[in-house]
N, C-alpha and C positions, 0 to 999 in steps of 0.2 A: 556666963557664957554668952557670946555676943556673935551673930551671924552678919556677915557683910558681902556684898557684891561690888566688885569693881571692873571697869573696863581697862583692858590692857592693850597696848599696840604690838605689832609684829607677829601675831599669830597667824600662821598661814596653812598649817597642815596637822595631821594627827600627831606627828612627831613633837611638833610645839606644845600641844595640849599633854601629851605624856610628860614632856620635861617640866611643865609648870606642875602638874600634878605630883610628880615624883619629888620635885625640889621643895614643895611646901610640906609634903609628907614627911621628908627627911629633916625638916626644920624643927619638927616635934611641937606639940602643943597646938597644932592645927589639925581639925578635924572635918569631917563631911565637906570634903574639897570636890567641887564640881567646875569643871571647865567646859565651856560652851563655845566650840570654835566659830559658828555662824554670827554670834553676837559679840564675840571677842571678851567675853566676861568670865570672871573667877569668883565663885561664891565659896565661902570658907567660915567655919566656926573656930573661935579662939577664946582665951579667957577674959578678953575684954582691956587687958591693960595696954597702955600707950606704948610700953616697951615693946610687947610682942608684935603689936601693930606696926610699929617701926621696923622690926626684924622682917615682916612679911614684905612690906614695901621695898625694902633693901634686897631682899631674896629675889623678888619679882625683877628688880632692876639688874641683879647681877645675871640673872638667867636670861636676860636681853627682852624681857616683856614688861617694860615699865608701865606703871598706871597712868592713865589720863586723868588728869587733875581737874 
């Protein structure tokens, strides 16, 4: 298992936080999701595969909260 923290854009309220948390939860295979509004960060644990990591990035993009690269 691998844990990562990423910075995302466009998070402005608790509704955004809930959208990110639910979106990643519904993705499956992603656990320990912590979304921090003040720092615009998302911390999560996943299996460490590049495929799952790509799914997470894609999901954040679809939800409207793309990662800062």
